C-alpha positions as CSV (number, residue, x, y, z in Angstrom):
1,X,117.7,163.2,19.6
2,X,117.1,164.3,23.2
3,X,113.5,163.2,23.1
4,X,114.5,159.7,22.0
5,X,117.1,159.5,24.7
6,X,114.5,160.6,27.3
7,X,112.0,157.9,26.1
8,X,114.6,155.2,26.2
9,X,115.8,156.2,29.7
10,X,112.3,156.3,30.9
11,X,111.5,152.8,29.5
12,X,114.7,151.4,31.1
13,X,113.8,153.0,34.4
14,X,110.4,151.4,34.3
15,X,111.8,148.0,33.5
16,X,114.3,148.2,36.3
17,X,111.6,149.4,38.7
18,X,109.3,146.5,37.7
19,X,112.1,144.0,38.3
20,X,112.8,145.4,41.7
21,X,109.2,145.4,42.8
22,X,108.7,141.9,41.4
23,X,111.6,140.6,43.4
24,X,110.7,142.3,46.6
25,X,109.9,139.9,49.4
26,X,106.2,139.3,49.8
27,X,104.3,138.0,52.8
28,X,103.7,134.3,52.3
29,X,100.5,132.6,53.3
30,X,102.2,130.9,56.2
31,X,103.7,134.2,57.5
32,X,100.3,135.8,57.2
33,X,98.6,133.1,59.2
34,X,101.4,133.3,61.9
35,X,101.0,137.1,62.2
36,X,97.2,136.7,62.4
37,X,97.5,134.1,65.1
38,X,100.0,136.3,67.1
39,X,97.6,139.2,66.8
40,X,94.7,137.1,67.9
41,X,96.6,135.7,70.9
42,X,97.9,139.1,71.9
43,X,94.4,140.5,71.9
44,X,93.1,137.5,73.9
45,X,95.9,137.8,76.5
46,X,95.5,141.6,76.9
47,X,91.8,141.7,77.3
48,X,91.0,138.3,78.9
49,X,89.9,139.9,82.2
50,X,87.7,142.6,80.7
51,X,84.1,141.5,80.3
52,X,83.2,143.8,77.3
53,X,86.1,142.8,75.1
54,X,86.4,139.2,76.1
55,X,83.0,138.5,74.3
56,X,84.6,139.3,70.9
57,X,85.7,136.1,69.2
58,X,88.7,136.8,67.0
59,X,90.0,133.7,65.3
60,X,93.2,134.2,63.3
61,X,91.5,133.2,60.1
62,X,88.0,132.7,58.9
63,X,86.1,131.8,55.8
64,X,83.4,134.0,54.4
65,X,81.7,132.6,51.3
66,X,84.5,131.5,49.0
67,X,87.1,133.9,50.5
68,X,89.7,133.3,53.2
69,X,90.2,136.2,55.6
70,X,92.9,136.9,58.1
71,X,93.0,139.1,61.1
72,X,94.9,142.3,60.4
73,X,95.9,145.5,62.2
74,X,95.4,148.6,60.1
75,X,98.0,151.3,60.0
76,X,97.6,154.5,62.0
77,X,96.4,156.6,59.1
78,X,94.1,153.9,57.7
79,X,92.6,153.4,61.2
80,X,91.9,157.1,61.7
81,X,90.3,157.3,58.3
82,X,88.2,154.2,58.9
83,X,87.1,155.4,62.4
84,X,86.4,158.9,61.0
85,X,83.9,157.3,58.6
86,X,82.3,155.5,61.6
87,X,81.8,158.9,63.4
88,X,84.9,159.0,65.7
89,X,87.2,161.9,66.3
90,X,90.4,161.6,68.4
91,X,92.2,164.4,70.1
92,X,95.6,164.2,71.8
93,X,97.3,166.4,74.4
94,X,100.0,166.0,77.0
95,X,97.7,164.2,79.4
96,X,96.0,161.7,77.2
97,X,93.7,160.9,74.3
98,X,90.1,161.9,74.1
99,X,87.7,160.3,71.6
100,X,84.3,161.5,70.5
101,X,81.7,159.5,68.7
102,X,78.6,161.0,67.0
103,X,75.8,158.5,66.5
104,X,72.5,159.8,65.4
105,X,71.6,162.7,67.7
106,X,73.9,161.7,70.6
107,X,77.6,162.2,71.3
108,X,79.7,159.9,73.5
109,X,83.0,160.9,74.9
110,X,85.9,158.8,76.2
111,X,89.3,159.6,77.8
112,X,92.5,157.5,78.1
113,X,95.7,158.4,79.9
114,X,98.9,158.3,77.9
115,X,100.8,155.1,78.2
116,X,104.3,154.9,79.7
117,X,107.6,154.1,78.0
118,X,108.2,150.6,76.9
119,X,111.4,148.8,75.9
120,X,111.6,146.9,72.6
121,X,112.6,143.6,74.3
122,X,109.4,143.4,76.4
123,X,107.9,139.9,76.0
124,X,104.4,141.4,75.7
125,X,105.2,142.7,72.2
126,X,103.7,141.0,69.2
127,X,105.4,141.2,65.8
128,X,103.2,142.4,63.0
129,X,104.5,143.4,59.5
130,X,108.0,143.0,60.9
131,X,107.5,145.7,63.5
132,X,106.8,145.2,67.3
133,X,103.4,146.2,68.5
134,X,102.4,146.4,72.2
135,X,98.7,146.6,73.0
136,X,98.3,149.2,75.7
137,X,94.5,149.6,75.6
138,X,91.5,149.2,73.4
139,X,87.8,149.5,73.1
140,X,85.0,147.9,71.2
141,X,81.6,149.2,70.1
142,X,78.7,147.9,68.2
143,X,78.1,149.6,64.9
144,X,74.5,149.2,63.7
145,X,75.4,150.2,60.2
146,X,78.1,147.5,59.9
147,X,75.9,145.1,61.9
148,X,78.8,143.9,64.0
149,X,81.2,144.8,66.8
150,X,84.2,146.9,66.0
151,X,87.5,146.7,67.9
152,X,90.3,149.2,68.0
153,X,93.5,149.1,70.1
154,X,96.1,151.6,71.2
155,X,99.8,150.7,70.5
156,X,102.9,151.6,72.5
157,X,103.0,155.0,70.8
158,X,99.3,155.8,71.8
159,X,98.3,155.5,68.1
160,X,94.8,154.0,67.5
161,X,94.8,150.9,65.3
162,X,91.7,149.1,64.0
163,X,91.6,145.3,64.2
164,X,89.7,143.8,61.2
165,X,89.8,141.1,58.6
166,X,91.1,141.2,55.0
167,X,91.5,138.7,52.2
168,X,94.9,137.0,51.9
């Protein structure tokens, strides 16, 4: 009798979970395009004076083959995993962030001071996935394996975030 009750309870729990997940608000196509455009504009505004980053053309959306892609900002963990696969290592201390990149038989090193404190009502914030993001720095590099330029930024918490495209 207890086994039957457990099975029925589990099935009811799965049904309720499915209903809750199905009814959760999803990002509509219009919201996705608006967020992509805000990210594109934020990057252009932040790096318009820097020669090495202003050469990167980042439209909010683009079409590759039969797929529509939109500009996205990866989460902190996904960005670190993605950059780790590209040969980057990031180290943090009280003074700043150090990055190392191993490419072939050479290693390059960079350093960035920690950013200051920012308020949430700062007009330089862009809203991405319903959370405010302030771009405080960034870098780009050419990846011969990927055959293109790769851009990563730092947010207001000094977390590294990769800017890329994904299907919507």
